[in-house]
LUMTIVO-38168 format. One record per atom (N, C-alpha, C, O, CB): x, y, z. Coordinates in steps of 0.2 Angstrom, whole numbers, plus 5000, padded with zeros to 4 digits. Glycine has a CB too. Layout:
% LUMTIVO-38168
XYZ
...
% end
This chain:
% LUMTIVO-38168
501849745332
501649785326
502249835325
502449845319
501049825327
502449875330
502949925329
503649885327
504049915323
503049965335
503749825329
504349785327
504349775320
504849785317
504449725331
503749755317
503749735310
503849805306
504149805301
503049705309
503549855308
503549925305
504349945305
504549965300
503149975308
504649935311
505349955311
505749905306
506249935303
505649945318
505649845306
505949795302
505849815294
506349815290
505749725303
505249835293
505149855286
505549915284
505749925279
504349865285
505549965289
505850025287
506650015287
506950035282
505750085293
506849975291
507549955291
507749915284
508249925281
507749905297
507249865282
507449835276
507449885270
507849875266
506849785275
506949925270
506949975264
507550015264
507850025259
506350025265
507750045270
508350085270
508950045268
509450065265
508450115277
508949985270
509549935269
509549925261
510149925258
509449865272
508949915258
508949905251
509149965247
509549965242
508249885249
508950025250
509150085246
509950095247
510250115242
508850145250
510150085253
510950095254
511350045250
511850065247
511050095262
511049985250
511449935246
511449945239
511949935236
511149865248
510849975236
510749985229
511250045228
511550045222
510050005227
511350095232
511750155231
512450125231
512950145227
511650205236
512650085236
513350055236
513550015230
514050025227
513450015243
513049975228
513149935222
513249975216
513649965212
512549885221
512750025215
512850065210
513550105209
513850105204
512250125210
513750135215
514350165215
514950115214
515450135210
514450195222
514850055217
515450005216
515449985209
515949975206
515349945220
514849975206
514849955199
515150005194
515449995189
514149935196
514950075196
515150125192
515950135192
516250145187
514850195194
516150125198
516950125199
517250075196
517750085192
517050125207
516950015196
517249955193
517249965185
517749955182
516949885195
516649985183
516649995176
517050045173
517350045168
515850015174
517150105177
517550155175
518350135175
518750145171
517550215180
518550095180
519150065181
519350025175
519850025171
519350025187
518849985173
518949935167
518949975161
519349965156
518349885166
518550035160
518550075154
519250105153
519550115148
518050125154
519550135159
520150165159
520750115157
521150135153
520350205166
520650055160
521150005159
521149985151
521649975148
521049945163
520549985149
520449965142
520750025137
521050005132
519649955140
520650085139
520850135135
521650135135
521950145129
520650205138
521950125140
522650125141
522950065137
523450065133
522950115148
522550005137
522749945134
522749955126
523149935122
522349885136
522149995124
522050005117
522650045114
522850045109
521450035116
522850095118
523350145116
524050105115
524350115110
523450205121
524150065120
524750025120
524749975114
525249965110
524949985126
524149945113
524049895107
524149935101
524449905096
523349855108
523849995100
523850025094
524550045092
524850045087
523450095094
524950065097
525650085096
526050025094
526450025090
525950115103
525949965098
526249905096
526149885089
526549855085
526149855101
525449895087
525249875080
525649915075
525849885070
524449875080
525649975076
526050015071
526749995071
527049995066
525950095073
527049985077
527749955077
527849895073
528349885069
528049945084
527349845073
527349785070
527249795062
527549765058
526849735072
526849845061
526749865054
527349895050
527549875045
526149915053
527749935054
528349965051
528849905051
529249905046
528650015056
528849865056
529349805055
529149755050
529649735046
529349765062
528549745048
528349705043
528549725036
528849695032
527649685043
528449795035
528649825029
529449825028
529649805022
528449895029
529749835033
530549825033
530749755031
531149745027
530849855040
530449705034
530549635033
530449625025
530849585022
530249595037
529849645023
529649635016
530249665011
530449625006
528949665014
530449725012
530949755008
531549715009
531949705004
530949825010
531749705015
532449675016
532449605013
533049575012
532649665024
531949575012
531949505010
531949495002
532049444999
531349465012
531849554999
531849554991
532549544989
533049584991
531549624989
532649504984
533349494981
533549554977
534149564978
533249434976
533149584973
533349644970
533649694974
534149734973
532849674966
533349704980
533549754985
534249734988
534649774988
533049764991
534249674989
534949644992
535449664987
536049684989
534849574994
535349644980
535849654975
536049724975
536649744975
535649624969
535549774974
535749844973
536049874979
536549914979
535049884972
535849844985
536149874991
536849844992
537349884994
535749844998
536949784990
537649754990
538149794985
538749804987
537649684988
537849814980
538249854975
538249934976
538549964972
537949844968
537949944982
537850014984
537550064978
537750114977
538550044986
537050034975
536650064969
536150104972
535550084973
536450014964
536250164974
535850214977
535250234972
534650234974
536150274980
535450244966
535050264961
534550214959
533950224958
535350294954
534750154959
534350094957
533850084963
533250074961
534750034957
534050094969
533550084975
533050144975
532450134976
533850084982
533250204973
532850264973
532350254967
531750274968
533250324972
532550224961
532150224956
531550174957
531050174955
532550194950
531750124962
531250074963
530750094968
530150074968
531550004966
530950134973
530450154979
530250224979
529750234982
530850134985
530650274977
530450344978
529750354975
529350394978
530950384975
529650334969
528950344966
528350324970
527850354969
528950324959
528450264973
527850244977
527850264984
527350244987
527950164976
528250304986
528250324993
527650364995
527350365000
528950364995
527450404990
526850454992
526250414993
525850424997
526750494985
526250354990
525650314991
525650274998
525150275001
525550254985
526250255000
526350225006
526250275012
525950265017
527150205007
526450345011
526350395016
525550405016
525350415022
526650455014
525250405011
524550425011
524150365014
523650375018
524250435004
524250305011
523850245013
524050215020
523550195024
523950195008
524650215022
524850185028
525250235033
525450215039
525350135026
525250295032
525550345036
526250335037
526550355043
525150335043
526650315032
527350305033
527650375032
527550415027
527550255027
528050385037
528450455037
529150445035
529450495032
528350485044
529450385036
530150375035
530250305031
529950255033
530550385041
530650305026
530850245023
531650255021
531750295017
530450225016
532050215024
532750235024
533250175024
533050125028
532950285030
533750175020
534250125020
534850155024
535050215023
534450095013
535250105028
535850125032
536350085031
536350025029
535650135039
536950115031
537550075031
537850065038
537650115042
538150105026
538150015040
538450005047
538950055048
539350075044
538749935048
538950085054
538450065060
537850105059
537250075061
538750075067
537850175057
537250205057
537250265052
537050325053
537050235064
537550255046
537650305041
537050305036
536850245033
538250295037
536750355035
536150355030
536350345023
536850385020
535750425030
536150295020
536350275013
535750305008
535950335003
536350205012
535150295010
534650325005
533950335009
533750295013
534450275000
533750405009
533150415012
532650425007
532650465003
533150485016
532250365006
531750365001
531250425002
530950454997
531350295001
531050445008
530650505009
530950565008
530650615007
530350505016
531650565007
532050635006
532650605002
533150615005
532150675012
532650584996
533250554993
533750604992
534350584991
532950534986
533650664992
534250714991
534750714997
535250744996
533950784989
534450695003
534950695008
535150625010
534750585011
534550725014
535850615011
536150555012
536850565015
537150615014
536050505006
537150515017
537850515019
537950535026
538550535029
538250555015
537450565030
537550585037
537550535042
537250475041
536950635039
537950545047
537950495053
537450505058
537350555060
538650505056
537050445059
536550445063
536650415070
536250405074
535950415060
537250395071
537450355077
537350385084
537350355089
538150325077
537350455083
537250495090
536550495093
536450505098
537450565088
536050475089
535350475091
534950425089
534350415091
535050545090
535150385084
534750325081
535050265084
535350225080
534750325074
534850245090
535150185093
534850125090
535150065090
534950185101
534250125087
533950065084
534350045078
534449985077
533250085082
534550095074
534950075069
535650055071
535950005068
535050145064
535950075076
536650055078
536549985081
536949945079
536850105084
536049965085
535949905087
535849855082
536049795082
535449895093
535449865077
535249825072
535849805067
535949745066
534749855067
536349855066
536849845062
537449815066
537849775063
537149915059
537449825072
538049795076
537849725079
538349685079
538249835082
537249715080
537049645083
536649605078
536549545079
536549655089
536449635072
536149595067
535449575069
535249515067
536549535065
535049615073
534449595076
533949645073
534049695071
534449595083
533249625073
532749665071
532449705077
532449675083
532149625068
532349765076
532049805082
531449845080
531449875074
532649855084
530949855084
530349895083
530149925089
530349905095
529849845080
529849985088
529650025094
529750095093
529950125087
529950005100
529550135098
529650215097
530350235099
530750205102
529150245103
530550285095
531150315096
531150385094
530850405089
531750275091
531550425098
531550495096
532050515091
532650485091
531750535103
531850555086
532350575081
532350645080
532150685084
532150545074
532650675075
532750745074
532050775072
531950825075
533250755068
531650735069
530950765067
530450745072
529850765071
530750735060
530650715077
530150705083
530150625084
530650595082
529450725080
529650605087
529550535089
529250495083
528750515080
529150525096
529550435082
529350395077
529250325079
529550305084
529850395071
528750285076
528650215078
529050175072
528750175067
527850205078
529550145074
530050125069
530050045069
529950015074
530750155070
530250025063
530449955062
531049945058
531049965052
529849915059
531649915061
532249915058
532449845057
532449805062
532849955062
532649825051
532849755050
533549755046
533649795041
532249725045
533949705048
534549705044
534449675037
534049635036
535049655048
534949695033
534849675026
535549635025
536049655026
534849735021
535449565022
536049525021
535949495014
535349485012
536049475027
536549465012
536549425006
537049375006
537649385007
536649474999
536749315006
537249255006
537649255013
538149235013
537749255000
537249275018
537549275025
537949335026
538249345032
537949215026
538049385022
538449445023
538049505024
537549515021
538949455016
538249535030
537849595032
537949655028
538549675027
537949605040
537449685025
537549735020
537349805024
537649855022
537049725014
536849805028
536649865032
535949855034
535849795037
536649925026
535549905034
534849895037
534349935033
534549985030
534849915045
533749915034
533249955031
532749975036
532549935041
532849915025
532450035036
531950055041
531350085038
531350125033
532350115046
530750075042
530150105040
529950145047
530050115052
529550055038
529650205046
529450245052
528750275051
528650305046
529950295054
528350265056
527650295056
527650345061
528050345066
527150235058
527350405059
527250455063
526950445070
526350415070
526950515060
527150475075
526850475082
526750545084
527050575088
527350435087
526150575080
526050645081
525250655080
524850615082
526450685076
525050715078
524350735078
523950685074
523350665076
524250795075
524250655068
523850605064
523750545068
523150515068
524250595058
524250515072
524150455076
523550475081
523150425082
524750435079
523650525084
523150545090
522450555087
521950525090
523350615093
522350585081
521750595078
521450525076
520850515077
521750645072
521850485073
521650415071
521450375077
520850345077
522150385067
521750375082
521650335088
520950365091
520550315093
522250345093
520850425092
520250455095
519650435091
519150415093
520350525096
519750445084
519150425080
518950355080
518350335080
519350445073
519450305080
519350235080
519050205087
518650165087
519950195078
519350235093
519150205099
518650255103
518350225107
519850205103
518650315101
518150355105
518450385111
518150425115
517550325107
519150375113
519450405119
519850465117
520250455113
519950345122
519650525120
520050585118
520750575121
520950545126
519750645122
521250595116
521950585118
522350645116
522250685112
522250525114
522850655120
523350705119
524050675121
524150635126
523250765123
524550695117
525250665118
525750725119
525750775115
525450615112
526150715124
526650775126
527350745126
527450685128
526450805133
527750775124
528450755124
528950815128
528750875128
528750735117
529450795130
529950845133
530250885128
530650855123
530450805138
530250945128
530550985123
531051035126
531251025132
530051035119
531351075122
531851115125
531651165130
531951185135
532251155120
530951185130
530651235134
530151195139
529751235141
530351295131
530251135140
529751095144
529351055140
529551035134
529351145148
528751035143
528350985139
528051025133
527851075133
527750965144
527950985128
527651005121
527150965119
527150895120
528251015116
526550985117
526050945114
526150935107
526250975103
525350985115
526250865105
526350845098
525650825095
525650805089
526850795098
525150825099
524450805096
523950805102
524050775107
524550735093
523350825100
522850825105
522150825102
522050865097
522850895110
521750785105
521050775103
520650775109
520050755109
520950705099
520850815114
520450825120
519850865118
519950915114
520850845126
519350865122
518750905121
518950985122
519450995126
518150885126
518551025119
518651095120
518651115127
518251095131
518151135116
519151155129
519151185136
519651145140
519751165146
518451185139
519951085138
520451045141
521151065139
521251055133
520250975141
521551085144
522251105142
522651045144
522651025149
522451165146
522951015139
523350955140
523950965145
524050925149
523750925134
524251025145
524751035150
524551045157
524851015162
525151105148
523951075158
523651075165
523451005167
523550995173
523051125165
523150965162
522950905164
523550855166
523450815170
522550875159
524050865163
524650825164
524950845171
525150795175
525250845159
524850905173
525050925180
524550895185
524750875191
525150995181
523950895183
523350875188
523350805189
523150775194
522650905185
523550765184
523550695184
524250665186
524350605185
523350665178
524750705189
525350675190
525350625196
525750585196
525850735192
524850635200
524850585206
524250535205
524150495210
524750625213
523850545200
523350495199
522750525195
522750585194
523050475205
522350485192
521850515188
521250545192
521250545198
521450455184
520850585188
520350625191
519850645186
519850635180
520650685195
519250675188
518750695184
518850775182
519150815186
518050695188
518650785176
518750855173
518250905176
517850885180
518750855166
518350965175
517951015177
517151005176
516751025180
518151085175
517050975170
516350965168
516050905171
515450895171
516350955160
516450865174
516150805177
516050745173
515750695175
515550825181
516150755166
515950705161
516550655160
516350595159
515750735155
517150685160
517650635158
518150625164
518250665169
518150675153
518350565164
518850545169
519550545165
519650515160
518750465172
520050585168
520650595164
521250555168
521250565174
520750675164
521650525164
522150485167
522750495162
522650515157
522050415168
523350485165
523950485161
524350425160
524250375164
524450545164
524650415155
525050355153
525750375151
525850415147
524750305148
526250335154
526950345152
527050315145
526950245145
527450325157
527350345140
527450315134
528250295134
528650335135
527350365128
528350235133
529050205133
529350195126
528950175121
529150145137
529950205125
530250185118
530450115118
530250075122
530950235118
530850095113
530950025111
531349995117
531249935118
531350015105
531750035121
532150005126
531750005133
532049985138
532750035126
531150035133
530850035140
530950095143
530650105149
531049975144
531250145141
531350215144
530750265142
530550265136
532050245142
530550305147
530050345146
530250395140
530750425140
529850385152
529750405135
529950455130
529350505129
529550555126
529950415123
528750495131
528250545131
527750525136
527750475139
527950545124
527250575136
526650565141
526050565137
525950615133
526650615147
525550525138
524950525135
524350545140
524350515145
524750455131
523950585138
523350605142
522750575139
522550595133
523350685143
522450535142
521850505139
521250515143
521250515150
521950425138
520650525140
520050535143
519550485142
519450455137
519750605141
519150465147
518650415147
517950445148
517850475154
518750355151
517450445144
516850475145
516450425150
516250375148
516450485138
516250455156
515950415161
515250435161
514850415166
516250435167
514950465156
514250485156
513850415156
513250415159
514050525150
514050365152
513650305152
513650275159
513150245161
513950255146
514250275162
514250245169
513850285174
513450255178
514950235171
513850345173
513450385177
512650375176
512250375181
513550465176
512550365170
511850355168
511650285171
511050275174
511650355160
512050235171
511950165174
511850175181
511350145184
512450115172
512250215184
512250225191
511650265193
511250245198
512850265194
511450315189
510750345191
510150305190
509750305194
510750405186
510250255185
509650205184
509650165190
509150145193
509750165178
510250135192
510250095198
510050125205
509650095209
510950065199
510150195205
509950235211
509150235211
508850225216
510250295212
508950255205
508250265204
507850195205
507350195209
508050285197
508150145203
507850075204
507850055212
507350035214
508250025200
508450075215
508450065222
507950105226
507650075230
509150085225
507850165224
507350205227
506650175226
506250165230
507350275225
506550155220
505850125218
505750055222
505150045224
505850105211
506250015222
506149955226
506049965233
505649935236
506849915225
506450015236
506350035243
505550055244
505250035249
506850095245
505350105240
504650125241
504150065240
503650065243
504450185236
504350025235
503849965234
503849925240
503349895242
504149925228
504449915243
504449875249
504049905255
503749875259
505149855251
504149975255
503750005261
503050005259
502649995264
503950085261
502850005253
502149995252
501849925254
501349925257
501950015244
502249875252
502049805253
502049805261
501549775264
502549755250
502549825264
502549825272
501949855275
501649835280
503249855274
501849915272
501249955275
500549915274
500149915278
501150025272
500449885268
499849845267
499849785271
499349765274
499849825259
500449755272
500449695276
500349715283
499949675287
501149665275
500549775285
500449795292
499749805293
499449785299
500849855294
499349845289
498649855289
498249795289
497849785294
498449905284
498449745285
498049685285
498149645291
497749615294
498349645279
498849645293
498949605299
498649635305
498349595310
499749595301
498549705306
498249735311
497549715312
497249705317
498349805311
497249715306
496449705306
496349635306
495849615310
496149735299
496649585303
496449515303
496849475308
496649415309
496649495296
497449495311
497849455315
497849485322
497649455327
498449445312
498149545322
498349575328
497749595333
497649575339
498749635327
497249625329
496649645333
496249575336
496049575342
496149685329
496149525332
495849465335
496249435340
496049405345
495749415329
496949435339
497349405344
497349445351
497349415356
498049405342
497249515350
497149555356
496549535360
496549525366
497249625355
495949525356
495349505359
495449435362
495149425368
494849505354
495749385359
495749325362
496249325368
496049295373
496049275357
496749365368
497149375374
496849405380
496949375385
497749415372
496449455378
496049485384
495549425387
495449425393
495649545382
495249385383
494849335385
495249285389
494949255394
494449295379
495849265387
496249225391
496449255398
496449215403
496849205387
496549315398
496649345404
496049345409
496149335415
496949425403
495449355406
494849355410
494749285413
494549275418
494249375406
494849235408
494849165410
495349145416
495149105420
494949115404
495949175415
496449155420
496249185427
496349165432
497149185418
495849245427
495549275433
494949245436
494749255441
495449345432
494749195432
494149155435
493549165432
493049135434
494149165442
493449205427
492849225424
492749175418
493149185413
492749295422
492349125418
492249075413
491649095408
491549065403
492149005415
491249145410
490649155406
490849215401
490649275402
490049185411
491149185396
491449235391
491149215384
490949165382
492149225391
491149275380
490849265373
491549265368
491849315367
490349315371
491749205366
492349195362
492149205355
491749165352
492649125363
492449255351
492349265344
492949245340
493449235342
492249345343
492749225334
493249205329
493349125329
493849105326
493949235331
492949095332
492949015332
492848985325
493048925324
492548985337
492549025321
492448995314
492949005309
492948985304
491749025311
493449045311
494049055307
494448995306
494548955310
494549115310
494648985299
495048925298
495848925299
496148885298
494948905291
496048985302
496748995302
496948985310
496548955314
496949065300
497549005311
497848995318
497449035323
497449005329
498549005318
497249095321
496849135326
496249095328
496049095334
496749205323
495949065323
495349025324
495448965329
495048945333
495048995318
496048935328
496248875332
496348905340
496048865344
496948845330
496648955340
496748985347
496049005350
495948985356
497149045347
495549035346
494949055349
494548985351
494248985356
494549095344
494548935347
494248875348
494548845355
494148815359
494248825342
495148845355
495448815361
495248855368
495148825373
496248815361
495248925367
494948965373
494248945374
494048945380
495049035371
493848935369
493148925370
493048855374
492648845378
492748915363
493448805371
493448735375
493648745382
493348715387
493848685371
494148785383
494348795390
493848825394
493748815400
495048835390
493448875391
492948905395
492348855397
492148855403
492648965391
492248815392
491748765394
491948715399
491548695404
491548725388
492548695399
492848655404
492848685411
492748655416
493548635402
493048755411
493048785417
492348795420
492248785426
493348855416
491848805416
491148805418
490948735421
490648735427
490648825413
491148685418
490948615420
491348605427
491148565431
491148555415
491948625427
492348615433
492048655439
492048625445
493148645432
491848715438
491548755443
490848715445
490748715451
491348825441
490448685441
489848655443
490048595447
489748575452
489448635436
490548555445
490748495449
491048515455
490848485460
491248455445
491448565456
491648595462
491148615467
491148595473
492148645461
490548645464
490048665468
489648605471
489448595477
489548705464
489548555466
489248495468
489648455474
489348425479
489048445462
490248455473
490648415478
490648455484
490648425490
491448415475
490648525484
490648565490
489948545494
489948535500
490648635489
489348545490
488748525493
488748455496
488448445502
488148525488
489048405492
489048335495
489548335502
489348305506
489448295490
490048375502
490448375508
490048405513
490148385519
491148415506
489648455512
489348485518
488748435520
488648435526
488948555515
488448405516
487948355518
488248295522
488048275527
487648325512
488848275519
489248225523
489448245530
489448215535
489848195519
489648305530
489848335537
489348345541
489348325547
490248405535
488648365539
488148365543
487948295546
487748285552
487548395539
487948245541
487748175543
488248155549
488048125554
487748125537
488948165548
489448145552
489348185559
489448145564
490148165550
489148245559
488948275565
488348245569
488348235575
488848355564
487848225565
487248195568
487448125571
487248105577
486748185563
487848085567
488148025570
488548035576
488447995581
488547985565
488948085576
489348095582
488948115588
489048095594
489848155580
488348155587
487948175592
487548105595
487548095601
487448225590
487348065590
487048005593
487547955597
487347925602
486747965587
488147955594
488647915598
488747945605
488847905609
489247905594
488848005605
488948035612
488348025616
488448005622
489048115611
487748025613
487148015617
487147935619
486947925625
486448025613
487347895615
487347825616
487847815622
487747775626
487547785610
488447845621
488947835626
488647855633
488747825638
489547875625
488247915633
488047935640
487447885643
487547875648
487748005639
487047865638
486547815640
486847755643
486647725648
486047805634
487347725639
487647665641
488047675647
488047625651
488147645635
488347735648
488647745655
488147745661
488247715666
489047815655
487547775659
487047775665
486847705666
486747685672
486447815663
486647665660
486447595661
486947555665
486847515669
486247565655
487647565663
488147525666
488147545674
488347505678
488847535663
488047605675
488147625682
487547595686
487647575692
488047705683
486947595683
486347555686
486547485687
486347455693
485747565682
486847455682
486947385683
487447375688
487447325692
487247355676
487947415689
488447415694
488147415701
488347385705
489047465693
487647465701
487347475708
486947415709
486947385715
486947535708
486547385704
486147325706
486647265707
486447225712
485747305700
487147265704
487647205705
487947215712
488047165716
488247205700
488047275714
488347285721
487747265726
487947235732
488547355722
487147285725
486647265730
486547185730
486447155735
485947295728
486547155724
486547085724
487047045727
486947005731
486447055716
487647075727
488247045730
488147055738
488247005742
488847085728
487847115740
487747125747
487247075750
487247045755
487547195748
486647065746
486147015747
486446945748
486246905752
485547015742
486846925743
487146865743
487546855749
487646795752
487546855736
487946905751
488346905757
487946885763
488046845768
488746965758
487346925763
486846915769
486646845769
486546805774
486346965769
486446815763
486246745762
486746695765
486546645768
486046735755
487346715763
487946665765
487946665773
488046615776
488546685762
487846725775
487946725783
487346685786
487446655791
487946805785
486746695783
486146665786
486246585785
486146545790
485546685782
486546565779
486646495778
487146465783
487046415786
486846475771
487646505784
488146485789
487946475796
488046435799
488746535788
487446525797
487146525804
486746465805
486746435810
486746595805
486346455799
485846395800
486246325800
486046285804
485446385793
486846325797
487246265797
487546255804
487546195807
487746265792
487746315807
488046305813
487446285818
487646245823
488346375816
486946315818
486346295822
486146225821
486046185826
485746345821
486146195815
485946125814
486546085817
486346025820
485946115806
487146105816
487646065819
487546065827
487646005830
488346095818
487446115830
487346115837
486746075839
486746045844
487246195839
486246075834
485646035836
485745965836
485445925840
485046055831
486145945831
486345875831
486745845836
486745795838
486645855824
487145895839
487645875844
487345885851
487545855856
488245925844
486845925852
486545935859
485745915858
485345965857
486646005861
485645865860
484945845860
484545875865
483945885865
484845765861
484845895870
484545935876
484245995874
483746025876
484945935882
484646025869
484446095867
483946095861
483846145858
485046135866
483746035859
483346025853
482746065853
482546095848
483145955852
482346065858
481746095858
481846175858
481446205854
481346085865
482346195861
482546265860
482746285853
482546335851
483046285866
483146245851
483446255844
482846255839
482946285834
483946215842
482346205840
481846205835
481546265834
481346295828
481346145837
481446305839
481146365838
481546415835
481346455831
480946395845
482246415836
482746455833
482746435826
482846485822
483446445836
482746375824
482746355817
482146375813
482246405808
482846275816
481646375817
481046395813
481046475812
480946495807
480446385817
481346505817
481446575816
481946595810
481846635806
481646615822
482546555810
483046565805
482746545798
482846575793
483646515806
482246495798
482046475792
481546525789
481546545783
481546405792
481246565793
480746615791
481246675788
481046705783
480346645797
481746685792
482246735789
482546715782
482646765778
482846755794
482746655782
482946625775
482446635770
482646655764
483146555776
481846625771
481346625766
481246705764
481146715758
480646595768
481246745769
481246815768
481846845764
481746885759
481146855774
482446815765
483046835761
482946815754
483146845749
483646805765
482746745753
482646725746
482146765743
482246775737
482446645747
481646785746
481146825742
481446895740
481246915735
480546835747
481846925745
482146985743
482646975737
482647025733
482547015749
483046925737
483446905732
483146905725
483346935720
483946845733
482546865725
482146865719
481946925717
481946945711
481546815720
481746975721
481547035719
482147075716
482047115711
481247075725
482747075719
483347105716
483447085710
483647125705
483947105721
483447015709
483646985702
483147005697
483347025691
483646905703
482447015699
481947035694
482147105692
482047125686
481247035697
482247155697
482447225695
483047225691
483047265686
482547265701
483547185692
484147185688
484047165681
484247195676
484747135691
483647115680
483447085673
483047145670
483147155664
482947025674
482647175673
482247235670
482747285667
482647315662
481747265675
483247305672
483747355670
484147335664
484247375659
484147375676
484347275664
484747245658
484347245652
484547265646
484947175659
483647225652
483247235646
483147305643
483147315637
482547205648
483047345648
483047415646
483647445642
483647475637
482847465652
484247425645
484847435642
484947405635
485147445630
485447415646
484747345634
484747315628
484247345623
484447355617
484547235628
483647365625
483247405620
483547465618
483447485612
482547415624
483847505623
484147565621
484747555616
484747595611
484447605627
485147505617
485647495612
485347475605
485647505600
486147435614
484847435605
484547425599
484247485595
484347485589
484047365600
483947525599
483647585596
484247635593
484147665588
483247625601
484747635597
485347675595
485647645588
485747685584
485847675600
485647585588
485947555581
485447565576
485747575570
486047475582
484847565577
484347575571
484447645569
484447665563
483647565574
484547695573
484647765571
485247775567
485247815562
484647815578
485747745570
486447745566
486347725559
486647745554
487047715570
486047665559
485947635552
485547685548
485647685541
485547565552
485047715550
484647765546
485047825544
484847855539
484047785550
485547845548
485947905546
486547885541
486847935539
486247935552
486647825539
487247805535
487047835528
486547825525
487247725535
487547865525
487447905518
487447855513
487747795513
488047955517
487047865508
486947825502
487647815498
488047855499
486447845497
487747765494
488347755490
488547815486
488047845483
488347685486
489147835485
489347885481
489247875474
489347825471
490147905482
488947935470
488847925463
489447955459
489748005462
488247955461
489647925454
490247945450
490048005446
489448015443
490547895445
490448055445
490348125442
490848135436
491448115438
490248185446
490648165431
491148175425
491548235427
491248285430
490748185419
492148235426
492648295428
492648335422
493048385422
493348265430
% end
């Protein structure tokens, strides 16, 4: 029972710990994905504006009228065509710069500022220099006099002759930051290196967050702000050539992830308590319906093992495994009772047979003693008979000798007649004595025969009846 309770507690704790670990892992994973998504959206938005500037430049460079006026160096004609519409481009598309260049990087017409032209830009406008020297299109971020711009520069040619380049530039400043934060929901701040250190060129971070402090705090990796709501990380902003040009501080609201984690923790606690309740109910049910009957049956089994078969077995009517055990123990008790009865009967039979055997043994011993006495009497009678027979032999021999002498000596006949008569009388007396001895011997033999017959009858009367079969 305690093992089951321990397992239930261990299972509940395991579920709780696992739920907390899963919640933390899911929160961390979701936050990592959210931060990665925020960075990716910032890069995508920057690249999209670069492509927008490049597309506008390509559209202008492909116009035949522009090519003709540019080839004729007709600044007034180009200005008349584009200056009036620049305000609309600036308002609708955020265009800050629209400019034509002569190779390698001389300003021919600033549509956004037509009064200024002819200055050399080769010292800081590498995009213009590369486009005019290599005849390639270039797009991306670049630092200029007015700050960082997202530019698209396209060469202008006519009939295969390079005429110069045209450029569109979108602002990379507060307007870009505000627009990005509004559309994506990620608070953003952009810093650039200035003469006096890092400068903030746009910030949409929540109130109380200092972009400069956060830039220092995230120098080695992202972290949570003081409120605990936002995860702050930094992104290196690169120019068109891949060199760092600015730093972006971006925030990700992790309250949704925290809410999900809290829900997961609450769910884990609820599941753990539910499992504990189920385990407790199961334990109570098992204790009453399984463990207690099992303990009772076990105690009966121990008593049965100690030899007590007169037991009251409860639970034999149950249809489950406990009932099977109880019925098995009940059958074992009945078998033990029958076994005890048979063992008692067998012990009684053995005692009866042992008594009969002792009586037979006593009779046999008596028979042996009687037989020995009879044999001794027969031996004595036989010895007496042999002695009588020896005397008879001597008398017969003497009679024969005397008869021989009588036949040989006639002179002594008369004397011997008297001796023969005397011998004859002795012979008759001896024969009579022998007859008496034979009669006594016959009587003794008859007595011995009667004794043996009586003994046999007694032995036959003591023979045990045939064994009866008994059920085990």
